[in-house]
N, C-alpha and C positions, 0 to 999 in steps of 0.2 A: 182718861186714865193718866193720872199725874205722877203716881208713884213708880219707881223703876221697878222692872221685873228682876227678882232674885230667883235663881234656880238652884235646886238642891235635890239630892235623892229623897224619894218618898219614904216614909217610915210607917209602920203599922198605925201610928197615931193619925196619919192622914187618911184613914180608910173612909171616913165619912165624906170628906171632900172629894176623894177619888171616885167614890160610888156616884156622887152628884155630877161630877164632870163626865163621867163615862155615860151616864144616862143622857146628858145633853149630847154627847158625841154620837151615840149609836142606838139609843133607845132601850139598852139593856141595863136593867137594874141588878147590880151585883150586890150581894149581901156583905156586910162589913167583915164578918168573920172570914169568909173566902178571900177577900182582899188582904186581909192581915196575914193569913197563912201563906198566901202567894208571895207576899213581899219578903217574908223571912225564909222561904224554903225553895224558891225557884232560882232559875239562872236569868231571870228577867230583871233588868234595871229600869226603874221607873223615875224619870225626872219630873219634878213638880215645879211649875212657874208660879210664883207668889208675888202679888202686888199688895204692898202694905201687909195686912194679916189675911188677905183672901187668896186662896189658890185660884188661878185663872187658866191654867193649862198644864197638860202633861204630855210626856212622850215616853214610849216604851221601847226598849232595846234588848236584844239577846245576843249571846256569842256562842259559837259552836266550834267543835273539833270534829272532823271527819277523817275516816281512813283513807280517803281519796285525796286529801290535800295536806301539805305540810303546815300551813298557816291557820290560825283561827280565823273564822269569818264572823262578821256581825251583820245583824239585821235590824232595822228600825221598823217596828211592826205596826205601831199606832202613834198618831199625834193629833191633839186637839187643843185649840185655844178658844176660850169663850168669846162670844161676839164682841162684848165690851172691851176685850183686851187685844183684838186684832189690830194690826198695823202699828203695833207698839214695840215690835222687835222680840216678842215673846217667842215666837216659832224659831227664829234664828238662834236665840239664847238657849232654848231647849235642845236644838239640834247640836250646837257647839258643846254643850254640856255632856250630851250622850257620846258624842264623838271622842271627847277627852276621856270619859269613863271607859270606853271601849278600847281606845288606844292604850290606856294604862294597863288594861288586861291582856295586851298582846295582839289585838285585833289590827289587821293591816288594810282590810277593805270592808266597806259597809254597803249593803244592798237594802233597797226599800221598794215597796210596791205601793202604788196609789192608783185611784181610778183613772182611766185614760181620759176622762172628760173633767176631771177636777183640776181645772186650770189654775186656781189659786194656789193649790198645794204644789203643782208642777212648777209654777213660778217661784215659789219659795224654795223648793229644792234646787232648782237650777241656779238660783241666785246664790246658793250656798255650795256651788261647785259639783252637784250631782248631775250626772249625764244620763240622758235616755239611753236605754238598751233595747235591742229587739229581741224580746222573748215572749213566748206564749204562757199565759198563767192559766192553768186548769185546776179545777176543784171538784171534789166528790164528797157528798154527805155520807157518812158511815153510821 
């Protein structure tokens, strides 16, 4: 990978690339119309990493206001970098970009969750000044 990674907010025109990257990431094939609608109508920020003309990674962030806290809080919910773009600084660039976008919206703290055994992701996050917390994560299908 010789081209520098440029990061920008994803637009509805990026739906096809996001569908491909998401399928590589989690095996879920999202239709382009749903991606386009979500990009224009949700509180989600999607950063897209591009090398040359090719999208090679993405990260998703959201921000929330709660009646329980004074400050907005942010969450990075997903991040994926294609195999051929790893170790190029793409993940760090995606994180930095989302952090700046969230900060500009008034977010003071960002949380994220990753797999306890996902050592590569944990190393990336700790390299970027995220610290491990002791929380239990539970889920329930509805």
